[in-house]
BABAKE-621027 format. One record per residue: residue number from 1; residue in one letter; chain; x, y, z of N, C-alpha, C, O in turn. Coordinates in steps of 0.2 Angstrom, whole numbers, plus 5000, padded with zeros to 4 digits. Example, Ala and Ser with C-alpha at 12.3 -4.5 7.8 and 13.67 -1.06 7.14 Angstrom:
residues 2
R    nr   rest   kette    nc1    nc2    nc3   cac1   cac2   cac3    cc1    cc2    cc3    oc1    oc2    oc3
R     1      A       A   5066   4972   5039   5062   4978   5039   5066   4984   5039   5071   4983   5042
R     2      S       A   5064   4989   5035   5068   4995   5036   5064   5000   5039   5067   5006   5040
***
This chain:
residues 251
R    nr   rest   kette    nc1    nc2    nc3   cac1   cac2   cac3    cc1    cc2    cc3    oc1    oc2    oc3
R     1      M       A   5609   5290   5526   5603   5294   5526   5604   5301   5529   5601   5306   5527
R     2      S       A   5610   5302   5535   5609   5308   5538   5612   5313   5536   5612   5318   5539
R     3      N       A   5617   5310   5529   5623   5315   5526   5618   5317   5521   5619   5323   5521
R     4      H       A   5612   5316   5517   5609   5317   5513   5603   5324   5517   5600   5328   5514
R     5      I       A   5603   5321   5524   5598   5326   5527   5603   5334   5529   5601   5340   5527
R     6      L       A   5608   5333   5532   5615   5338   5532   5615   5343   5524   5615   5349   5524
R     7      L       A   5614   5338   5520   5617   5342   5515   5610   5346   5511   5611   5349   5506
R     8      V       A   5604   5346   5512   5596   5347   5512   5600   5352   5517   5604   5357   5514
R     9      L       A   5600   5352   5524   5600   5359   5527   5605   5364   5525   5603   5370   5525
R    10      F       A   5613   5362   5523   5616   5366   5519   5613   5370   5515   5610   5375   5516
R    11      L       A   5613   5368   5510   5608   5371   5505   5604   5376   5508   5606   5381   5508
R    12      F       A   5599   5374   5511   5593   5379   5512   5595   5385   5517   5592   5390   5519
R    13      I       A   5601   5384   5519   5603   5389   5524   5607   5395   5519   5606   5401   5519
R    14      F       A   5613   5392   5515   5618   5394   5513   5618   5396   5506   5622   5400   5503
R    15      K       A   5614   5393   5503   5610   5395   5495   5609   5401   5493   5610   5404   5488
R    16      P       A   5606   5405   5498   5604   5411   5497   5610   5415   5499   5611   5419   5494
R    17      I       A   5615   5415   5502   5621   5418   5502   5625   5419   5498   5628   5424   5496
R    18      F       A   5626   5411   5495   5630   5410   5488   5626   5414   5484   5630   5417   5481
R    19      G       A   5621   5415   5482   5617   5417   5477   5619   5425   5476   5620   5428   5471
R    20      Q       A   5620   5428   5480   5626   5435   5481   5630   5436   5473   5629   5441   5469
R    21      L       A   5635   5429   5474   5640   5430   5469   5639   5428   5464   5643   5429   5459
R    22      T       A   5635   5426   5463   5632   5424   5456   5624   5425   5455   5621   5425   5460
R    23      G       A   5620   5427   5447   5614   5426   5447   5611   5433   5445   5615   5437   5447
R    24      K       A   5607   5435   5442   5603   5440   5442   5602   5446   5444   5600   5445   5450
R    25      Q       A   5602   5451   5443   5602   5459   5446   5597   5459   5451   5591   5459   5449
R    26      D       A   5598   5459   5456   5592   5463   5460   5592   5471   5461   5595   5475   5458
R    27      S       A   5586   5472   5466   5585   5480   5466   5584   5482   5474   5583   5477   5478
R    28      A       A   5584   5487   5476   5583   5487   5483   5578   5489   5482   5575   5491   5477
R    29      A       A   5574   5489   5489   5567   5488   5492   5566   5493   5497   5571   5495   5499
R    30      L       A   5559   5496   5499   5558   5498   5504   5556   5494   5509   5551   5491   5507
R    31      T       A   5560   5493   5516   5557   5489   5520   5557   5490   5528   5561   5493   5531
R    32      V       A   5552   5487   5531   5552   5488   5539   5555   5482   5542   5553   5476   5542
R    33      L       A   5562   5485   5546   5565   5480   5550   5564   5480   5558   5564   5485   5562
R    34      F       A   5564   5473   5559   5563   5474   5568   5570   5468   5570   5569   5462   5568
R    35      K       A   5575   5471   5574   5580   5466   5576   5579   5466   5583   5576   5469   5587
R    36      A       A   5583   5461   5584   5585   5458   5591   5593   5455   5591   5595   5451   5587
R    37      S       A   5596   5459   5597   5602   5457   5597   5605   5457   5604   5602   5459   5609
R    38      Y       A   5612   5455   5603   5614   5453   5609   5623   5458   5607   5626   5459   5602
R    39      A       A   5625   5461   5613   5630   5463   5613   5638   5463   5619   5636   5466   5625
R    40      F       A   5642   5462   5619   5646   5460   5622   5650   5467   5625   5654   5469   5621
R    41      Q       A   5650   5470   5629   5654   5477   5630   5659   5479   5635   5659   5477   5641
R    42      F       A   5664   5483   5633   5670   5484   5637   5669   5492   5639   5671   5495   5634
R    43      P       A   5668   5495   5644   5668   5501   5647   5675   5503   5646   5680   5500   5647
R    44      S       A   5675   5510   5645   5681   5514   5647   5679   5522   5650   5674   5525   5652
R    45      M       A   5685   5524   5649   5682   5532   5653   5681   5531   5661   5682   5526   5664
R    46      D       A   5677   5536   5661   5674   5534   5667   5670   5528   5669   5672   5525   5675
R    47      L       A   5666   5527   5667   5661   5520   5667   5666   5515   5669   5664   5511   5673
R    48      A       A   5674   5513   5666   5678   5509   5669   5679   5508   5676   5679   5503   5679
R    49      K       A   5680   5512   5679   5682   5515   5686   5676   5512   5690   5677   5512   5696
R    50      R       A   5668   5510   5687   5662   5510   5691   5661   5501   5689   5660   5497   5693
R    51      F       A   5662   5500   5684   5660   5495   5681   5664   5489   5677   5669   5490   5674
R    52      G       A   5663   5485   5678   5669   5479   5672   5663   5478   5666   5658   5481   5666
R    53      N       A   5665   5473   5662   5664   5471   5656   5654   5469   5658   5652   5468   5664
R    54      N       A   5651   5469   5653   5643   5469   5652   5641   5466   5648   5646   5463   5644
R    55      S       A   5633   5464   5647   5631   5460   5642   5626   5467   5641   5626   5472   5644
R    56      N       A   5623   5466   5635   5619   5471   5632   5613   5468   5627   5615   5464   5622
R    57      I       A   5608   5469   5628   5602   5465   5624   5598   5471   5623   5595   5474   5628
R    58      C       A   5597   5472   5613   5592   5478   5610   5588   5475   5607   5589   5470   5605
R    59      S       A   5583   5480   5606   5576   5478   5601   5576   5485   5597   5576   5491   5599
R    60      E       A   5576   5483   5590   5576   5490   5587   5569   5489   5581   5567   5484   5579
R    61      G       A   5567   5495   5579   5563   5496   5575   5566   5501   5570   5568   5507   5571
R    62      E       A   5566   5498   5563   5570   5503   5558   5567   5503   5550   5566   5498   5547
R    63      I       A   5566   5507   5548   5564   5510   5540   5571   5509   5536   5576   5512   5537
R    64      K       A   5571   5503   5530   5575   5505   5526   5573   5506   5520   5569   5502   5517
R    65      F       A   5575   5511   5518   5573   5513   5510   5576   5512   5504   5581   5509   5504
R    66      A       A   5573   5513   5499   5575   5510   5493   5583   5512   5492   5587   5508   5489
R    67      S       A   5584   5519   5495   5591   5521   5492   5595   5519   5498   5600   5522   5499
R    68      N       A   5594   5512   5503   5597   5510   5506   5599   5516   5515   5603   5514   5519
R    69      F       A   5597   5519   5515   5596   5524   5520   5591   5520   5525   5585   5517   5523
R    70      T       A   5594   5519   5530   5590   5518   5534   5587   5522   5541   5592   5525   5542
R    71      L       A   5583   5523   5545   5580   5526   5549   5576   5522   5555   5572   5518   5554
R    72      G       A   5578   5524   5562   5575   5519   5566   5576   5521   5573   5581   5525   5575
R    73      V       A   5572   5518   5578   5574   5520   5587   5575   5513   5589   5574   5508   5587
R    74      K       A   5578   5514   5595   5583   5507   5597   5582   5508   5603   5584   5514   5605
R    75      G       A   5580   5503   5609   5582   5501   5615   5587   5497   5617   5588   5492   5614
R    76      A       A   5589   5497   5623   5595   5493   5623   5595   5492   5633   5596   5496   5637
R    77      F       A   5595   5485   5633   5595   5484   5643   5602   5482   5644   5604   5476   5642
R    78      I       A   5606   5487   5648   5612   5486   5650   5612   5480   5656   5607   5479   5659
R    79      F       A   5617   5476   5658   5618   5471   5664   5624   5468   5665   5627   5466   5660
R    80      G       A   5626   5469   5671   5634   5466   5671   5633   5464   5679   5629   5466   5683
R    81      K       A   5638   5460   5680   5638   5458   5689   5646   5461   5691   5648   5460   5697
R    82      Q       A   5649   5463   5687   5656   5468   5689   5655   5475   5691   5655   5479   5687
R    83      V       A   5655   5476   5697   5656   5481   5700   5661   5484   5703   5663   5480   5708
R    84      R       A   5664   5490   5702   5671   5489   5704   5671   5495   5710   5677   5495   5713
R    85      E       A   5666   5499   5712   5665   5505   5717   5661   5497   5721   5656   5496   5721
R    86      D       A   5666   5494   5723   5662   5489   5730   5661   5491   5736   5657   5488   5740
R    87      S       A   5665   5496   5738   5664   5498   5743   5660   5504   5748   5663   5507   5753
R    88      I       A   5654   5506   5744   5650   5511   5745   5646   5511   5752   5644   5515   5756
R    89      L       A   5645   5504   5752   5641   5501   5760   5645   5500   5765   5643   5497   5770
R    90      K       A   5651   5502   5765   5657   5500   5768   5654   5502   5778   5654   5499   5783
R    91      G       A   5650   5511   5775   5650   5513   5782   5646   5510   5787   5647   5510   5793
R    92      I       A   5641   5506   5784   5634   5505   5786   5633   5497   5788   5628   5495   5791
R    93      A       A   5640   5495   5786   5641   5486   5786   5647   5485   5792   5651   5489   5795
R    94      T       A   5645   5477   5794   5650   5476   5800   5658   5475   5796   5660   5474   5790
R    95      S       A   5660   5474   5800   5669   5473   5798   5669   5468   5795   5672   5469   5790
R    96      Q       A   5666   5462   5796   5666   5457   5789   5662   5456   5783   5662   5451   5780
R    97      G       A   5657   5462   5782   5653   5466   5776   5648   5462   5776   5646   5460   5770
R    98      Y       A   5644   5461   5784   5637   5459   5782   5633   5466   5785   5636   5470   5788
R    99      H       A   5627   5464   5783   5623   5471   5787   5617   5468   5792   5616   5462   5790
R   100      I       A   5615   5470   5795   5611   5470   5801   5604   5471   5799   5602   5477   5798
R   101      D       A   5600   5465   5798   5593   5468   5795   5588   5470   5802   5590   5473   5807
R   102      K       A   5583   5468   5800   5576   5473   5806   5577   5468   5812   5576   5471   5817
R   103      G       A   5578   5463   5812   5577   5456   5816   5583   5454   5820   5583   5450   5825
R   104      G       A   5589   5457   5818   5596   5458   5822   5600   5452   5817   5606   5451   5817
R   105      E       A   5596   5449   5814   5602   5445   5809   5606   5446   5804   5604   5451   5801
R   106      L       A   5611   5443   5803   5615   5446   5798   5613   5444   5792   5612   5438   5790
R   107      A       A   5613   5449   5787   5612   5449   5781   5619   5450   5775   5624   5452   5777
R   108      T       A   5618   5448   5769   5622   5449   5764   5619   5453   5758   5615   5451   5754
R   109      V       A   5623   5459   5757   5620   5464   5751   5625   5463   5744   5631   5464   5742
R   110      Y       A   5619   5459   5740   5623   5458   5734   5624   5467   5729   5621   5472   5731
R   111      N       A   5627   5467   5723   5627   5473   5718   5628   5470   5712   5631   5464   5712
R   112      D       A   5626   5473   5707   5627   5471   5701   5625   5480   5697   5622   5484   5699
R   113      E       A   5626   5480   5691   5625   5484   5686   5619   5484   5682   5616   5479   5681
R   114      R       A   5617   5489   5681   5607   5490   5679   5610   5496   5675   5613   5500   5678
R   115      G       A   5608   5496   5667   5606   5503   5664   5602   5501   5657   5600   5495   5655
R   116      F       A   5601   5508   5653   5599   5504   5646   5602   5513   5643   5605   5518   5645
R   117      T       A   5599   5510   5636   5602   5515   5631   5595   5518   5625   5591   5513   5623
R   118      V       A   5593   5522   5624   5587   5522   5620   5590   5529   5615   5591   5535   5617
R   119      M       A   5589   5526   5609   5592   5531   5603   5589   5531   5597   5585   5527   5595
R   120      T       A   5590   5538   5594   5587   5538   5588   5594   5536   5581   5599   5538   5581
R   121      T       A   5591   5532   5576   5597   5531   5572   5597   5533   5565   5592   5535   5563
R   122      V       A   5601   5532   5560   5601   5535   5555   5607   5532   5553   5612   5531   5556
R   123      G       A   5605   5527   5544   5612   5524   5543   5612   5522   5537   5607   5524   5533
R   124      K       A   5616   5518   5534   5617   5517   5527   5620   5508   5526   5624   5506   5530
R   125      I       A   5616   5505   5520   5619   5500   5518   5624   5500   5511   5620   5502   5506
R   126      F       A   5630   5498   5510   5631   5497   5505   5633   5491   5501   5638   5488   5502
R   127      P       A   5627   5490   5496   5629   5485   5493   5633   5482   5488   5632   5484   5482
R   128      I       A   5638   5477   5488   5642   5474   5485   5642   5470   5479   5646   5469   5474
R   129      F       A   5636   5468   5482   5634   5461   5476   5628   5462   5471   5623   5460   5473
R   130      K       A   5628   5465   5466   5623   5466   5461   5618   5460   5463   5612   5461   5462
R   131      S       A   5619   5454   5465   5612   5450   5464   5607   5451   5471   5602   5449   5472
R   132      N       A   5611   5455   5477   5606   5456   5483   5608   5464   5484   5614   5466   5487
R   133      A       A   5605   5468   5482   5605   5477   5483   5603   5477   5491   5603   5483   5493
R   134      N       A   5600   5473   5495   5598   5475   5500   5602   5475   5506   5601   5479   5511
R   135      S       A   5609   5471   5504   5615   5469   5509   5621   5470   5508   5624   5469   5502
R   136      G       A   5624   5472   5513   5631   5474   5513   5634   5476   5516   5631   5474   5521
R   137      P       A   5638   5478   5518   5643   5484   5524   5638   5490   5525   5634   5493   5521
R   138      C       A   5639   5490   5531   5633   5496   5533   5637   5501   5540   5642   5500   5544
R   139      V       A   5632   5506   5541   5636   5509   5545   5630   5513   5549   5625   5515   5546
R   140      Q       A   5630   5514   5555   5624   5518   5559   5626   5522   5563   5632   5521   5566
R   141      F       A   5623   5528   5564   5626   5534   5569   5619   5533   5573   5614   5531   5570
R   142      G       A   5619   5535   5579   5614   5536   5584   5614   5543   5588   5618   5547   5588
R   143      A       A   5609   5544   5591   5610   5550   5596   5603   5548   5602   5597   5546   5600
R   144      G       A   5604   5550   5608   5600   5550   5613   5602   5549   5621   5603   5555   5623
R   145      M       A   5601   5545   5625   5602   5545   5632   5607   5538   5634   5606   5533   5630
R   146      L       A   5611   5537   5639   5613   5533   5642   5612   5533   5650   5614   5538   5654
R   147      R       A   5607   5528   5653   5608   5528   5661   5611   5521   5662   5612   5516   5658
R   148      H       A   5613   5523   5670   5615   5517   5673   5616   5519   5680   5617   5524   5682
R   149      K       A   5616   5513   5684   5616   5512   5692   5620   5507   5695   5622   5502   5692
R   150      I       A   5621   5508   5700   5622   5501   5705   5616   5499   5708   5612   5501   5712
R   151      R       A   5616   5493   5705   5608   5489   5711   5610   5484   5715   5614   5479   5714
R   152      Y       A   5607   5486   5721   5606   5482   5725   5602   5475   5727   5596   5476   5727
R   153      D       A   5604   5469   5729   5599   5467   5731   5600   5460   5738   5604   5455   5738
R   154      W       A   5597   5462   5742   5599   5458   5750   5592   5452   5750   5588   5452   5754
R   155      R       A   5591   5448   5745   5585   5443   5744   5581   5445   5747   5579   5450   5745
R   156      Q       A   5579   5442   5754   5574   5440   5759   5572   5445   5765   5567   5446   5768
R   157      S       A   5580   5448   5766   5580   5452   5772   5578   5460   5772   5578   5463   5767
R   158      D       A   5576   5461   5778   5571   5466   5779   5576   5472   5783   5577   5472   5789
R   159      L       A   5581   5477   5777   5585   5480   5779   5583   5489   5779   5582   5492   5774
R   160      P       A   5582   5492   5786   5578   5498   5785   5584   5505   5782   5583   5510   5781
R   161      Q       A   5591   5501   5783   5594   5507   5783   5594   5506   5774   5596   5511   5772
R   162      L       A   5593   5502   5769   5593   5503   5763   5585   5503   5760   5584   5500   5755
R   163      S       A   5580   5507   5764   5575   5509   5761   5573   5512   5754   5577   5516   5751
R   164      K       A   5568   5511   5753   5568   5516   5745   5572   5520   5745   5576   5520   5741
R   165      E       A   5571   5525   5749   5571   5532   5750   5580   5533   5752   5583   5538   5749
R   166      L       A   5582   5531   5754   5589   5529   5759   5595   5528   5754   5601   5530   5754
R   167      L       A   5590   5521   5748   5595   5518   5744   5597   5525   5737   5601   5524   5733
R   168      K       A   5593   5530   5737   5596   5534   5733   5601   5537   5734   5602   5541   5729
R   169      G       A   5604   5536   5741   5611   5540   5742   5616   5536   5740   5622   5538   5741
R   170      Y       A   5616   5530   5738   5619   5524   5737   5620   5521   5730   5625   5517   5729
R   171      D       A   5615   5523   5726   5616   5519   5721   5619   5521   5716   5622   5517   5712
R   172      R       A   5619   5528   5715   5625   5531   5711   5619   5532   5701   5621   5533   5695
R   173      L       A   5615   5532   5704   5610   5533   5697   5612   5539   5692   5612   5544   5696
R   174      T       A   5614   5540   5686   5618   5542   5683   5614   5541   5674   5612   5536   5672
R   175      Y       A   5614   5548   5671   5612   5547   5664   5614   5553   5662   5616   5558   5666
R   176      G       A   5614   5554   5655   5616   5559   5651   5614   5558   5644   5612   5553   5642
R   177      P       A   5615   5564   5640   5615   5563   5632   5619   5557   5628   5624   5556   5632
R   178      A       A   5619   5555   5625   5625   5548   5624   5624   5551   5615   5620   5555   5612
R   179      I       A   5630   5547   5612   5629   5547   5603   5633   5538   5602   5637   5535   5606
R   180      E       A   5630   5536   5596   5634   5529   5597   5634   5528   5588   5630   5531   5585
R   181      V       A   5639   5524   5585   5641   5524   5579   5642   5517   5580   5645   5516   5585
R   182      F       A   5639   5510   5575   5641   5507   5573   5641   5504   5565   5637   5507   5560
R   183      A       A   5646   5499   5565   5648   5498   5559   5651   5491   5559   5656   5488   5562
R   184      G       A   5648   5488   5554   5647   5481   5551   5645   5478   5546   5648   5480   5540
R   185      Y       A   5640   5472   5545   5637   5469   5541   5631   5468   5540   5630   5464   5544
R   186      M       A   5626   5469   5536   5620   5467   5536   5617   5463   5532   5617   5466   5527
R   187      Y       A   5614   5457   5531   5611   5451   5525   5603   5450   5526   5601   5448   5531
R   188      L       A   5601   5452   5521   5593   5452   5519   5593   5446   5514   5596   5447   5508
R   189      S       A   5590   5442   5516   5590   5435   5511   5583   5437   5506   5578   5439   5509
R   190      E       A   5584   5436   5500   5578   5438   5496   5571   5432   5498   5565   5433   5497
R   191      N       A   5574   5426   5501   5567   5421   5506   5565   5423   5509   5559   5422   5511
R   192      R       A   5569   5429   5512   5565   5432   5520   5567   5429   5528   5565   5431   5533
R   193      L       A   5571   5423   5527   5572   5418   5532   5578   5419   5535   5578   5420   5541
R   194      I       A   5584   5420   5530   5589   5422   5534   5591   5429   5534   5594   5431   5530
R   195      N       A   5590   5432   5541   5591   5439   5540   5596   5441   5546   5594   5439   5551
R   196      F       A   5601   5444   5547   5605   5445   5552   5612   5450   5550   5613   5452   5545
R   197      F       A   5614   5452   5556   5620   5459   5554   5624   5456   5563   5623   5452   5567
R   198      G       A   5629   5460   5562   5633   5459   5565   5641   5467   5564   5642   5471   5560
R   199      G       A   5644   5467   5569   5649   5472   5569   5651   5476   5576   5649   5474   5581
R   200      V       A   5654   5479   5574   5658   5484   5582   5655   5490   5581   5655   5493   5575
R   201      E       A   5652   5492   5589   5648   5498   5590   5652   5501   5596   5655   5498   5601
R   202      Y       A   5652   5507   5595   5655   5512   5601   5650   5518   5604   5648   5522   5601
R   203      T       A   5648   5517   5609   5644   5523   5612   5649   5526   5618   5653   5524   5622
R   204      M       A   5646   5533   5618   5650   5538   5620   5642   5542   5623   5637   5544   5620
R   205      A       A   5645   5544   5630   5640   5548   5633   5643   5553   5639   5647   5552   5644
R   206      W       A   5640   5558   5639   5642   5564   5645   5636   5562   5652   5630   5564   5653
R   207      T       A   5638   5561   5654   5633   5560   5662   5634   5564   5667   5639   5568   5668
R   208      K       A   5628   5563   5671   5630   5566   5679   5626   5562   5684   5620   5560   5683
R   209      N       A   5631   5562   5690   5626   5558   5696   5619   5563   5698   5619   5569   5700
R   210      R       A   5614   5560   5697   5606   5562   5695   5604   5562   5703   5599   5565   5704
R   211      R       A   5607   5559   5708   5606   5560   5715   5608   5564   5718   5606   5565   5723
R   212      G       A   5614   5569   5716   5616   5576   5719   5621   5574   5725   5626   5577   5726
R   213      Y       A   5618   5569   5728   5622   5568   5737   5625   5561   5738   5621   5556   5737
R   214      N       A   5630   5560   5739   5631   5553   5741   5632   5551   5749   5638   5553   5751
R   215      Y       A   5629   5548   5752   5627   5547   5759   5634   5544   5762   5635   5546   5767
R   216      D       A   5639   5537   5757   5644   5536   5760   5650   5540   5761   5655   5539   5765
R   217      T       A   5650   5546   5756   5655   5551   5756   5654   5558   5760   5658   5563   5762
R   218      M       A   5647   5558   5760   5644   5565   5763   5646   5569   5759   5650   5573   5762
R   219      Q       A   5644   5570   5752   5647   5574   5747   5642   5576   5743   5638   5571   5742
R   220      Y       A   5641   5582   5739   5638   5583   5733   5642   5580   5729   5648   5578   5731
R   221      D       A   5639   5579   5723   5641   5575   5715   5639   5576   5710   5635   5573   5706
R   222      T       A   5643   5582   5709   5638   5586   5704   5646   5586   5698   5648   5592   5697
R   223      V       A   5648   5582   5696   5655   5582   5693   5652   5579   5686   5649   5574   5687
R   224      L       A   5653   5582   5680   5651   5578   5674   5658   5575   5671   5663   5577   5672
R   225      R       A   5654   5568   5669   5657   5562   5669   5658   5559   5660   5654   5561   5655
R   226      K       A   5662   5555   5659   5662   5554   5651   5663   5548   5652   5668   5546   5655
R   227      D       A   5657   5542   5649   5656   5537   5651   5656   5534   5642   5654   5537   5637
R   228      A       A   5661   5527   5642   5661   5524   5635   5659   5518   5635   5660   5516   5641
R   229      L       A   5657   5514   5630   5658   5507   5630   5659   5505   5625   5657   5509   5620
R   230      L       A   5663   5499   5623   5665   5497   5615   5661   5490   5616   5661   5487   5621
R   231      G       A   5659   5488   5611   5655   5481   5609   5657   5477   5602   5660   5479   5597
R   232      I       A   5653   5471   5601   5654   5466   5598   5647   5464   5598   5645   5461   5603
R   233      R       A   5642   5467   5593   5636   5466   5592   5634   5460   5587   5637   5460   5581
R   234      A       A   5629   5456   5587   5627   5452   5583   5617   5450   5584   5615   5449   5589
R   235      G       A   5614   5451   5577   5608   5450   5579   5602   5447   5574   5605   5447   5568
R   236      W       A   5598   5446   5574   5592   5443   5569   5589   5446   5568   5587   5450   5573
R   237      I       A   5587   5446   5562   5582   5455   5558   5576   5449   5557   5577   5444   5556
R   238      L       A   5568   5452   5556   5563   5450   5554   5562   5455   5549   5564   5460   5551
R   239      S       A   5560   5455   5544   5560   5460   5538   5554   5461   5536   5553   5456   5532
R   240      V       A   5548   5465   5535   5542   5468   5530   5543   5471   5525   5545   5477   5525
R   241      Y       A   5542   5469   5519   5542   5471   5513   5540   5470   5508   5538   5464   5507
R   242      R       A   5540   5475   5502   5536   5472   5493   5541   5475   5491   5543   5480   5492
R   243      K       A   5542   5470   5488   5548   5472   5481   5544   5474   5476   5538   5472   5474
R   244      E       A   5548   5478   5473   5545   5483   5465   5545   5477   5461   5549   5473   5461
R   245      K       A   5540   5478   5457   5538   5472   5451   5544   5476   5447   5546   5482   5448
R   246      K       A   5546   5470   5442   5551   5468   5438   5548   5470   5432   5542   5470   5432
R   247      E       A   5550   5472   5429   5546   5473   5422   5552   5470   5417   5558   5471   5418
R   248      F       A   5549   5467   5412   5553   5463   5407   5550   5465   5400   5544   5464   5399
R   249      F       A   5554   5468   5395   5555   5469   5388   5556   5464   5384   5561   5461   5385
R   250      Y       A   5551   5463   5378   5554   5457   5374   5554   5460   5367   5549   5463   5364
R   251      Y       A   5559   5458   5364   5560   5461   5356   5559   5455   5351   5560   5456   5345
***
């Protein structure tokens, strides 16, 4: 019995994919796509000096035209636990790395990475199977902004030396214009149930410290940075579309 259930599930999931190899010719259609994806990213250039590897969760709205060109907007949340510039608060901590809270108790301050990107995108799908003209290798180019900073957390402690205003001198808030390129594969099934994409993504940004002055170094920071991220992204797609009517001719 269990073998029969597995066989039914296998056919339900993979039959639309195998159908690309055989079957009648399909036509591309105007489609609205809603994407949700995850990427694991590796920083490089100046960003690698501040942070280690990070995770990225992205949501995207996109229009795929009948020509298989795409146009969309996307936003991604960046987060990670690896902060390489971990001595910024050393000057206001004890020799053991603790901080003194308002009540005179020792407190531990944790740090992690937070950031986001906002992009407008344009892309193209290159169908390789006649039976599914809406799927195939794809490329996408984006332009927008990259923003990141060091997030500090000290749980329930009250640290006046890290008040909301003073924290601005330590969090290294940084942002600037960015471009992005993605290359991968997109699959949109005819039954609309199995839609996914995956590939490699590269982001390049020209950023600057927007706080201007760092309290730990007691210096102004106006240097133009080059921040880059290389990631592997995979996601699920919700598609909303109306296929063109098919005409049949009888002789």
